Every structure is written in C-alpha cells, then in structure tokens.
C-alpha positions in Angstrom: -15.4 -44.2 -25.3 -19.4 -44.2 -24.0 -21.9 -41.0 -24.0 -22.5 -41.7 -20.1 -18.3 -41.8 -19.6 -18.4 -38.5 -21.4 -20.6 -36.9 -19.5 -19.6 -37.9 -16.2 -16.0 -36.9 -17.3 -17.4 -33.5 -17.7 -19.2 -33.6 -14.6 -16.4 -34.3 -12.2 -14.4 -32.2 -14.5 -16.5 -29.0 -13.5 -16.6 -30.0 -9.8 -12.5 -30.1 -9.8 -12.5 -26.4 -11.2 -15.4 -25.2 -8.8 -14.2 -26.7 -5.5 -10.4 -25.8 -6.6 -10.0 -23.1 -3.8 -12.2 -25.5 -1.4 -9.6 -28.3 -1.8 -6.6 -26.4 -2.3 -7.0 -24.5 1.0 -7.9 -27.9 3.3 -3.9 -28.9 1.6 -2.5 -26.0 2.5 -3.7 -25.8 5.9 -2.5 -29.6 7.0 0.6 -29.6 4.7 4.2 -29.9 6.3 6.2 -26.8 5.7 9.6 -26.7 7.2 10.4 -23.2 7.9 13.8 -23.3 7.3 12.9 -24.5 3.9 14.0 -22.0 0.8 11.8 -23.4 -1.4 8.8 -22.8 1.1 6.7 -20.9 -1.3 7.6 -23.2 -4.2 5.8 -25.9 -2.7 2.6 -24.4 -2.9 2.7 -23.2 -5.7 3.6 -26.7 -7.5 0.3 -27.8 -5.4 -1.5 -25.3 -7.6 0.5 -26.9 -10.5 -0.3 -30.3 -9.7 -3.6 -30.1 -9.2 -4.4 -28.0 -12.6 -2.3 -31.1 -14.3 -4.6 -33.4 -12.3 -8.0 -31.5 -14.1 -5.8 -31.8 -17.3 -5.8 -35.6 -17.3 -9.6 -35.3 -17.8 -9.8 -32.7 -19.9 -7.7 -34.3 -22.8 -4.3 -37.0 -22.2 -2.1 -35.4 -20.6 1.6 -36.1 -22.0 3.7 -37.9 -19.5 6.7 -35.7 -20.1 4.9 -32.9 -18.7 4.6 -34.9 -15.5 7.9 -35.8 -15.6 9.2 -32.1 -15.7 6.9 -31.0 -12.6 8.7 -34.0 -10.9 12.5 -33.4 -12.0 11.8 -30.0 -10.9 9.8 -30.5 -6.9 13.2 -33.1 -6.7 15.5 -30.5 -7.3 14.4 -28.3 -5.1 13.7 -30.8 -2.6 17.3 -32.0 -2.4 18.8 -28.0 -2.7 16.4 -27.2 0.8 17.8 -30.6 2.7 14.7 -31.6 3.8 13.3 -34.5 4.6 12.1 -36.6 1.6 9.3 -37.9 3.6 7.4 -34.5 4.3 7.3 -34.1 0.4 6.0 -37.7 0.1 3.7 -36.6 2.6 2.4 -33.9 1.3 2.0 -35.4 -2.3 -0.4 -38.1 -0.6 -2.0 -35.9 1.4 -3.2 -34.1 -2.1 -4.2 -37.0 -3.5 -6.3 -38.0 -0.3 -7.6 -34.7 -0.5 -9.4 -34.9 -4.0 -9.9 -38.7 -3.5 -12.0 -38.0 -0.4 -14.2 -35.3 -1.8 -15.0 -36.4 -5.4 -18.4 -38.6 -3.8 -19.7 -34.7 -3.6 -19.9 -34.5 -7.7 -23.0 -37.1 -7.2 -21.1 -39.9 -10.0 -22.3 -43.1 -10.0 -20.1 -45.9 -8.4 -18.9 -47.6 -11.7 -17.5 -44.1 -13.5 -16.3 -43.4 -9.9 -13.8 -45.7 -9.5 -12.4 -45.1 -12.8 -11.9 -41.9 -12.0 -9.8 -42.8 -8.9 -7.9 -45.3 -10.7 -6.8 -42.3 -12.9 -5.9 -40.1 -10.4 -3.7 -42.5 -8.4 -2.2 -43.3 -11.4 -1.1 -40.0 -11.6 0.0 -39.3 -8.3 2.0 -42.4 -8.5 3.8 -41.7 -11.9 4.2 -38.2 -10.5 6.0 -39.7 -6.9 7.7 -42.4 -8.7 9.6 -40.0 -10.8 10.3 -37.3 -8.5 11.6 -39.6 -5.9 14.0 -41.8 -8.3 14.7 -38.5 -9.3 15.8 -37.3 -6.2 17.7 -40.7 -5.2 20.0 -39.9 -8.4 20.7 -36.7 -7.5 21.8 -37.5 -3.9 23.9 -40.2 -5.4 25.6 -38.0 -7.1 26.2 -35.6 -4.7 27.4 -38.3 -2.9 29.9 -39.0 -5.6 31.1 -36.1 -5.4 31.6 -36.2 -1.6 33.3 -39.5 -1.8 35.7 -38.2 -4.7 36.8 -35.2 -2.4 37.6 -37.1 0.5 39.1 -39.4 -1.6 41.1 -37.4 -3.4 42.0 -35.4 0.3 43.0 -38.7 1.3 45.4 -39.0 -1.7 47.1 -35.6 -0.4 47.1 -36.3 3.2 49.0 -39.6 2.0 51.2 -37.9 -0.3 52.2 -35.0 2.5 52.7 -38.2 4.8 54.8 -40.1 2.2 57.1 -36.8 2.1 57.1 -36.1 5.9 57.6 -39.8 6.3 60.9 -40.1 3.7 62.5 -37.2 5.5 61.7 -39.0 9.0 62.9 -42.5 8.7 66.2 -40.9 6.2 66.7 -39.0 10.1 66.3 -41.4 12.4 66.5 -45.2 11.4 70.6 -44.8 10.6 71.0 -44.2 14.4 68.3 -46.4 15.5 70.0 -48.8 13.5 72.9 -48.5 15.3 71.6 -48.1 18.6 69.7 -51.1 18.2 73.1 -53.0 17.3 75.5 -51.8 20.2 72.5 -53.0 22.4 72.7 -56.5 21.0 76.4 -56.2 21.2 76.0 -54.8 25.3 73.3 -58.4 25.5 76.1 -60.2 24.2 78.7 -59.0 26.3 76.8 -58.5 29.7 74.4 -61.2 29.8 73.2 -60.0 33.7 73.4 -56.2 33.0 69.8 -55.3 33.8 67.3 -53.5 31.9 69.0 -54.2 28.2 65.8 -56.6 27.4 63.7 -53.5 27.9 65.6 -51.3 25.7 66.0 -53.9 23.2 62.3 -54.0 23.4 61.4 -50.4 23.0 64.0 -49.8 20.2 62.1 -52.7 18.5 58.8 -50.6 19.5 60.8 -47.9 18.1 61.5 -49.2 14.6 58.1 -50.5 14.3 56.3 -47.4 14.6 59.2 -45.9 12.3 58.2 -48.5 9.6 54.4 -48.0 9.6 55.0 -44.4 8.8 57.2 -45.8 6.0 54.6 -48.1 4.6 52.3 -45.2 4.3 54.0 -43.4 1.6 54.6 -46.5 -0.4 52.4 -47.4 -3.4 53.8 -51.1 -3.4 53.9 -53.2 -0.3 55.1 -56.4 -2.3 58.6 -55.6 -1.8 59.9 -58.7 0.3 60.2 -61.9 -1.0 57.5 -64.3 0.2 58.2 -67.5 1.6 56.3 -70.2 3.8 55.7 -69.2 7.6 54.5 -71.6 10.2 52.3 -69.1 11.5 52.4 -70.5 15.4 56.1 -70.2 15.6 56.0 -66.8 14.3 52.6 -66.1 16.9 54.5 -67.3 19.7 57.4 -64.7 18.6 55.0 -62.1 18.5 53.7 -63.2 21.9 57.4 -62.7 23.4 58.1 -59.6 22.0 54.7 -58.3 23.2 55.3 -60.1 26.7 56.3 -56.8 29.1 52.3 -55.2 27.4 50.8 -58.3 28.2 52.3 -59.0 31.7 51.3 -55.1 32.6 48.0 -55.1 31.3 47.3 -58.6 32.9 45.8 -60.8 29.5 45.0 -63.8 29.1 46.8 -65.5 25.8 44.9 -67.9 24.4 46.9 -69.5 21.5 45.0 -72.2 19.1 46.8 -72.6 15.9 47.4 -76.2 13.9 51.3 -76.8 14.4 51.7 -77.4 11.1 49.7 -73.9 9.4 51.8 -72.6 7.3 50.9 -69.6 4.9 52.5 -68.2 2.1 53.7 -64.5 3.0 56.8 -61.6 3.4 57.1 -62.9 7.0 58.1 -59.2 7.9 55.1 -58.2 6.7 53.3 -60.9 8.3 55.1 -60.1 11.4 54.3 -56.5 11.6 50.6 -57.4 10.8 50.1 -60.1 14.0 52.4 -57.2 16.2 50.4 -54.6 15.2 47.1 -56.5 15.5 48.5 -57.9 19.3 49.0 -54.6 20.4 46.0 -52.9 19.3 44.1 -55.6 21.3 45.9 -55.2 24.8 45.3 -51.4 24.3 42.3 -51.9 24.0 41.9 -55.2 27.1 43.1 -52.1 29.2 39.8 -50.7 29.7 38.3 -53.8 29.7 37.4 -55.7 33.8 38.7 -58.7 34.1 38.9 -61.5 32.6 41.2 -60.0 30.0 41.3 -62.0 27.1 43.5 -62.4 23.7 42.7 -65.4 21.5 44.4 -66.4 18.4 43.0 -69.3 16.7 43.5 -71.1 12.7 40.8 -72.6 11.0 40.4 -73.8 7.2 37.4 -72.8 5.3 36.4 -74.2 2.1 39.0 -72.3 0.0 40.7 -69.9 2.5 43.2 -70.2 5.5 42.4 -68.0 8.3 43.7 -66.2 11.1 41.6 -64.5 13.7 42.7 -62.5 16.6 40.0 -61.9 18.7 39.9 -59.8 22.3 37.2 -59.3 24.8 37.3 -55.8 25.3 35.0 -53.2 24.1 33.1 -53.1 20.6 34.2 -50.8 18.1 31.4 -48.6 17.0 29.0 -49.9 14.4 29.6 -46.5 12.6 33.5 -47.1 12.8 33.7 -50.7 11.2 33.2 -50.3 7.8 36.0 -47.8 7.7 38.1 -48.8 10.6 41.0 -50.0 7.7 40.9 -46.4 6.3 44.3 -43.7 6.9 43.8 -41.4 9.9 40.8 -43.6 11.2 41.1 -44.6 14.9 39.9 -45.6 18.1 42.7 -44.6 20.4 42.4 -40.7 21.8 46.1 -40.6 20.8 46.1 -42.7 17.8 47.6 -42.3 14.2 45.0 -44.0 12.6 47.5 -45.9 10.1 47.8 -49.0 11.7 45.4 -51.3 10.2 45.4 -49.5 7.0 48.8 -50.8 6.7 48.2 -54.1 8.0 46.0 -54.7 5.5 47.7 -53.2 2.3 50.4 -55.3 3.4 48.0 -58.4 3.3 46.5 -57.7 0.4 50.0 -57.2 -1.5 50.3 -61.3 -0.2 46.8 -61.9 -2.2 44.9 -62.0 0.8 42.3 -59.9 2.6 41.3 -58.5 6.1 37.4 -57.7 7.7 36.8 -57.0 11.5 33.8 -57.6 13.0 32.9 -56.2 17.0 30.3 -56.3 20.0 29.6 -56.2 23.3 31.6 -59.7 23.5 34.0 -59.8 21.6 36.1 -58.0 18.6 37.6 -60.1 15.8 40.2 -59.3 13.3 40.6 -62.1 10.5 42.9 -62.6 8.2 42.1 -64.4 4.9 44.5 -66.1 2.9 44.0 -68.4 -0.5 44.3 -72.5 0.1 46.9 -73.7 -2.2 44.6 -76.1 -4.2 45.1 -79.7 -3.3 47.0 -78.8 -0.5 47.0 -80.7 2.8 47.8 -79.5 6.0 48.6 -81.9 9.3 47.2 -80.8 12.0 
C-alpha cells in the first residue's frame, strides 16, 4: 500500500469518526420502523454496529466472521419480528447511500475515493447477502415445520375418519346392499312400476358416497384386479348413471373418445373416478349461464394416454388449484373434500396421475396413464 493511499485512508477514518453522529442522525430520521416491531430499538443499535464495522474495515482487515455474526443476528430478529424483509433491505441501503453521498466532504482525490467507495459497497453487499440468505433459510425451516404439522394433522384426521368409516360402512353397507337387491327384484318383476329407476339411481349414489369414505381409511387403493377397459363404453355407462342430473341441470355432454381407446386399470376404481368427476362438473355448471358444457375427450401424447373431463363452469380459485387433490379441500359449500383425494389415489394406484387446470373459460381434470410400449390404438 502506497504512502498516499495510507494517508487518505487515515483521512477517511478520521472523517467517518468525526461525522458519525451526523450520519447516524440522518439515517435515524429516514429509516422505516414498524411501530409493532418488538426489535425497533435494536434496529438503531444494529445501525450503529454496522457503521462501526465500516470504520473497522479501513482501520484493519475486518474478519468476515464478525460481519456474518451481525448479519445472522439481524436475520433472526427480522424473522421473529415478522416484518417485511423489504424494510430491512431499504434501511441497509439507505445507510450505504448516506455514507457514500457524504464522503466527498472529506476532500479525498477521486481515484482514492473510488477505491474506498468500492470497499464500502463490498462491505454492505456482503452483509446483505449473509443476512438475506440466513433469513431465507430460517423462513424455509419455519415453512417446513408448518408443512410437517399440517401433514401430521391431516394424517390424524384421516386416522379418525378411517375409524368412523369402518364403523359407518359396517352399519350401513349390509342393509343398503339388501335394499339395492330387493329394488332390482322389484324392477324385474314390475318393469313398468314408476320411480324404481330413480330409487335405483339414488341407492347407487348412496353406495358411491359410502365407498368414498371407505377409501379414505385405506392405505392401499390397489386391491382390485386390473383389466383392459374400453373407456368410451365406461363413459357411456357413467352418462347413463348421471342422466337425471344432466337433464336437471340442462348440461350438454360432448364425448370425443376413440372407439377402441383402452386403459388397463381397476374397472370399479376408474368408474368411481369418472362418476365423481361427472358429478362435480354438473354441480359446478349449475352456477353457470347457458350453454353448460361437459366435454370428455381422449388423446395420445408421446408415452401417455390421456382422458380429459372439462366443463365451462366457474373457475377454481388459483390458490386452491395446488391443493385441490388434498383431503378436506373443497370448492363446495357443503362438500366433504374427499372426492378428488380418493380419485387421485385410485389413479395413482393404477400407475397414473391426475392434474387440474382452470381458468374463466374452462376447468379441466386430466387423467394420465402410461402408454404401453409399441402399443397400437385403433381409431
């Protein structure tokens, strides 16, 4: 280091020490402090500490560990204060700007001044980097703790629901099966008797809901044998099952599925998924002005076979899309929030996956199954 450099560094240190109260008063008058911040007095104290460290960088080589220690302390305080991190960065950069803008009063030649300004910028940048990094890491730890708590809470709910489901199914499934059987006998013996079709439909609906609750208590959704299913035929069965709902809601059903489009899965499981998506779509369309459209189509993309069930009802809120398949999440006022959860689990147990995309024009639930290698689908 040249004698000239040492000389002007000494001038800078003396200037910073003499102007300390002036600089800090200007900073205190312009910083952002939230009145509810429990560490608001510490903000000023940390500012003084930061200013002191700036002077030390010019007096001697300041160990980076000292700067990091202060950065970590400030990050912890900002997290505990639950105050916008933007206020912290604003205050830090405000202090930097006040120091640099007033340095020219020291009358140091520009070539030396530029080097000192670079050192000050590096000092503040290093502090900001470590403080924000630490703040981010601490925030992520808090988020992970909350996610873990929510996950465990969900498991607890599912465990309780599983116990309720087992009791519920035991108490209701046997008499329901008997009623459904006798209703079929009545239809066979009295084919012209009114309302038996409606009774049959409602009994199937009740059985479907009971099955949903039963599924939530199972850890294994893959108990049923898989078979090759012609999707068009299954969709037509679902359309027939939901015919009364479709007519009542004045829904136009558009089906565009390859006649020989097949999926290998549990038939009862896939039927339950389609039935749930049909009913959900019809319910959503009740709040929509005409035309009310329920569209089902199939397509083949790369290594996947895809079924899309879409409706032009109201959009699902963006904040719900990511959690729409989680248990107890529902868009319905009186919904249980287990239907889509069960659908997702059934599809995953058959080596597929589901997703949902929604906007003001269309809400689409997609079911994806892997395409068998070298498979040919006749269209």
